KEKE-953392 format. One record per residue: residue in one letter; y negated, x, z negated of N, C-alpha, C, O in turn. Coordinates in steps of 0.2 Angstrom, whole numbers, padded with zeros to 4 digits, always signed. Atoms other than C-alpha are relative to their C-alpha. Layout:
<pts>
AYXZYXZYXZYXZ/...
</pts>
This chain:
<pts>
M-0003+0007-0001-0491+0441-0609-0003-0003+0006-0008-0002+0008/I+0002+0003-0006-0491+0432-0593-0006-0005-0001-0005-0009-0005/E+0006+0004+0001-0508+0423-0591-0001-0004+0006-0004-0010+0006/V+0002+0004-0006-0511+0418-0573+0005+0001+0006+0008+0006+0007/V-0003+0000-0007-0502+0413-0557-0005-0003+0004-0007-0009+0004/S+0005+0002-0005-0514+0412-0543+0003-0004+0005+0007-0002+0009/T-0002+0005-0006-0511+0397-0532-0003+0002+0006+0000+0000+0012/E+0003-0003-0007-0523+0405-0519+0004+0005+0003+0005+0006+0009/R-0003-0006-0003-0513+0421-0517+0008-0001+0000+0011+0002+0005/C-0007+0001+0000-0495+0415-0521+0003-0002+0007+0000-0006+0010/V-0004+0001-0006-0483+0415-0506+0006-0004-0001+0010-0004+0004/S-0006+0004+0001-0470+0405-0514+0007+0003+0001+0012+0000+0004/C-0006-0003-0001-0457+0418-0513+0005+0000-0006+0011+0002-0005/D-0004+0001+0006-0450+0415-0531+0003+0007-0002+0008+0007-0006/V-0002-0006+0003-0448+0434-0534-0001+0000-0007+0003+0003-0011/C+0001+0000+0007-0456+0432-0551+0005-0004-0004+0007-0002-0009/I-0006+0004+0003-0443+0419-0555+0006+0004-0001+0009+0004-0006/A-0006-0004+0000-0429+0430-0550+0000+0006-0005+0005+0008-0008/V+0000-0006+0004-0435+0446-0559-0002-0001-0007-0001+0004-0011/C+0002+0001+0007-0441+0439-0576+0006+0000-0004+0011-0005-0003/P-0006+0000+0005-0428+0444-0589+0000-0005-0005+0006-0006-0008/T+0000+0005+0005-0433+0430-0600-0001-0007+0002-0002-0012-0002/N+0000+0007-0003-0434+0415-0588-0006-0004-0002-0006-0009-0004/V+0006+0003+0002-0452+0412-0591-0003-0005+0005-0006-0010+0003/F+0003+0004-0006-0456+0404-0574+0005-0006+0002+0011-0006+0001/E-0004+0005-0003-0450+0388-0566-0003-0002+0007-0009-0001+0008/A+0003+0002-0006-0452+0382-0548-0005-0006-0001-0003-0011-0005/G+0004+0005+0001-0467+0371-0547-0002-0004+0006+0001-0002+0011/P+0002+0004-0006-0475+0359-0535-0003+0004+0005-0007+0009+0004/G+0003-0003-0006-0478+0365-0518+0003+0007+0000+0001+0011+0004/G-0003-0006+0000-0467+0380-0522-0003+0006-0004-0001+0011-0004/I+0003-0004+0004-0479+0388-0533+0003+0001-0007+0003-0005-0010/P-0003+0000+0007-0471+0395-0549-0005-0002-0006-0011-0001-0005/V+0004+0001+0006-0477+0389-0566+0002+0004-0006+0008+0005-0006/I-0002-0003+0006-0477+0397-0582+0002-0005-0005-0002-0009-0008/A-0003+0005+0004-0465+0386-0592+0001+0002-0007+0001-0002-0011/R-0001-0002+0007-0461+0396-0607-0003+0007-0001+0000+0012-0002/Q+0004-0006+0001-0475+0408-0610+0002+0004-0006+0002+0010-0007/S-0002-0004+0007-0469+0412-0628+0006+0004+0001+0007+0008-0003/D-0005-0004-0001-0454+0419-0621-0001+0007+0004+0003+0011+0005/C+0003-0006-0004-0464+0433-0611+0001+0006-0004-0002+0005-0010/Q+0000-0006+0004-0460+0450-0617-0005+0005+0002-0005+0011+0000/T+0005-0005-0002-0475+0458-0608+0003+0006+0003+0001+0012+0002/C-0003-0006-0004-0463+0469-0597-0003+0001+0006-0002+0007+0009/F+0003-0001-0006-0474+0467-0582+0004+0000+0006+0002+0001+0012/M-0004+0000-0005-0459+0465-0571-0002-0005+0006-0002-0004+0012/C+0002+0005-0005-0466+0449-0562-0006+0003+0003-0006+0002+0010/E+0006-0003-0003-0483+0457-0559+0002+0006+0005-0001+0007+0010/A-0002-0006-0004-0475+0473-0553+0004-0002+0007+0003+0001+0012/H-0004+0002-0006-0463+0464-0540-0004-0005+0004-0001-0007+0010/C+0004+0005-0004-0476+0451-0534-0003+0003+0006-0007+0007+0006/P+0003-0003-0006-0479+0455-0516-0007-0002+0002-0010+0001+0007/A+0007+0002-0002-0495+0445-0515-0005+0001-0006-0011-0001-0005/D+0005-0002+0005-0503+0452-0531-0003-0007-0003-0009-0007-0004/A+0002+0006+0002-0504+0434-0537+0001-0001-0008+0000-0007-0010/L-0002+0001+0007-0499+0437-0556-0005+0005-0004-0006+0010-0002/F+0003-0005+0005-0508+0444-0571+0003-0001-0006+0004-0006-0009/V-0003-0001+0006-0500+0450-0586-0005+0003-0005-0006+0009-0003/A+0005-0003+0004-0512+0453-0600+0004+0005-0005+0010+0004-0007/P-0004-0005+0004-0507+0469-0611+0000-0002-0007-0002+0002-0011/H+0000+0003+0006-0505+0458-0626+0007-0003-0002+0010-0006+0003/T-0006+0003+0001-0490+0451-0635-0001-0007-0002+0005-0010-0004/H+0001+0008+0002-0498+0434-0639-0005-0002+0005-0009+0001+0008/P+0005+0003-0005-0507+0422-0627-0007+0002-0002-0009+0002-0008/V+0008-0001+0001-0526+0426-0625-0003-0007-0001+0000-0012+0001/P+0004+0006+0000-0538+0412-0630-0001-0004+0006-0002+0000+0011/A+0001+0004-0006-0540+0398-0618-0007+0002+0004-0007+0001+0010/D+0006-0002-0004-0558+0404-0614-0001+0007+0001-0006+0009+0003/S+0001-0007-0001-0554+0422-0612-0001+0001+0007+0002-0002+0012/P+0001-0002-0007-0559+0430-0596+0007+0003+0003+0008+0003+0009/L-0006-0002-0002-0541+0436-0595+0004-0006+0002+0010-0005+0004/R-0003+0006-0003-0536+0418-0590-0004-0002+0006-0002-0007+0009/D+0004+0002-0006-0550+0417-0577+0001+0003+0006+0000+0009+0007/E-0002-0003-0006-0543+0420-0560-0006+0003+0004-0005+0009+0007/E+0005-0002-0004-0560+0422-0552-0003+0007-0004-0004+0012+0000/H+0002-0006+0004-0565+0435-0566+0005+0006+0002+0003+0012+0003/L-0005-0005-0001-0548+0444-0564+0000+0003+0007+0001+0009+0009/A+0001-0002-0007-0550+0445-0545-0006+0004+0001-0006+0009+0005/G+0006-0004+0000-0568+0451-0546+0000+0007-0003-0003+0011+0000/T+0000-0007+0004-0564+0465-0558+0006+0004+0003+0006+0010+0001/G-0005-0004-0003-0549+0470-0548+0006+0000-0005+0011+0004-0004/L-0006+0000+0005-0537+0466-0563+0006-0004+0003+0012-0003+0001/L-0005+0004-0003-0527+0453-0553+0004+0004+0004+0002+0006+0010/G-0004-0004-0004-0512+0462-0547-0001+0007-0001+0002+0011+0003/S+0001-0008+0000-0518+0479-0553+0006+0004-0003+0006+0010-0001/Y-0005-0004+0002-0502+0484-0561+0004+0003+0006+0006+0009+0005/R-0003-0003-0006-0494+0486-0544-0004+0006+0003-0001+0011+0005/R+0004-0006-0003-0508+0497-0538+0000+0006-0005+0001+0011-0002/E-0001-0006+0005-0507+0508-0554+0007+0003+0001+0008+0009+0000/L-0007-0003-0001-0488+0510-0550+0000+0003+0007+0005+0007+0008/G-0001-0003-0007-0492+0515-0532+0004-0005+0004+0006-0003+0010/W-0004+0005-0005-0483+0499-0525-0005-0004+0003-0011-0005+0001/G+0004+0005-0003-0490+0487-0513-0005+0003+0006-0004+0009+0008/R+0005-0002-0005-0505+0488-0501-0003+0007-0001-0005+0008-0006/G+0003-0006+0000-0511+0505-0497+0003+0006-0004+0001+0011-0005/R-0003-0005+0004-0498+0514-0506+0002+0006+0004+0002+0006+0010/K-0002-0006-0004-0494+0532-0502+0007+0002-0002+0009+0001-0008/P-0006-0002+0002-0477+0540-0502+0000+0005-0005-0001+0011-0004/G+0001-0005+0006-0476+0547-0519+0005+0006+0000+0003+0011-0003/A-0005-0005+0000-0460+0557-0517-0003+0006+0004-0002+0012+0002/R+0003-0005-0004-0469+0567-0503-0005+0003-0003-0006+0009-0002/L+0006-0003+0003-0484+0570-0513+0002+0004-0007-0002+0008-0009/A-0002-0003+0006-0474+0575-0529+0002+0007+0001+0002+0011-0004/V-0003-0007-0001-0466+0590-0522-0005+0005+0003-0010+0003+0006/G+0005-0005-0002-0475+0606-0519+0001+0001+0008+0006-0001+0011/P+0000-0001-0007-0479+0611-0501+0006+0004+0003+0008+0003+0008/E-0006-0004-0002-0465+0623-0501+0006-0004+0001+0011-0001+0004/L-0006+0004-0001-0452+0609-0502-0001-0005+0005+0004-0009+0007/R+0001+0005-0005-0460+0598-0489+0003+0002+0006+0002+0007+0008/P-0003-0002-0006-0452+0597-0473-0006+0001+0005-0011-0001+0005/A+0005-0002-0005-0461+0605-0458-0002-0006+0004+0003-0010+0006/A+0002+0005-0005-0471+0593-0447+0003+0001+0007+0004+0007+0009/T-0003-0001-0006-0463+0589-0431-0004-0003+0005-0002-0003+0011/
</pts>
């Protein structure tokens, strides 16, 4: 379930608003999206996967975590590398490698020019 929108990292692109299939977010003050309908979150990770700034954290739970949970603490999530980690696990975002080129065997790779 969506737990954190980092105001420090967010670039106000509204991609999370656009990709959320259940309309969980609303535009907030200063262009930072807010979690308006957390109970509608389906834990699909679409928002976190598409966030270009790694500003979102979706906890792998179907219900909100307790208010004092470290999974709601942005500093903890950033320090442990969990904030935006879904994109990294998918191979999206900063430092990504071209997966298609790595997936095929050397016999199918084009010759270097």
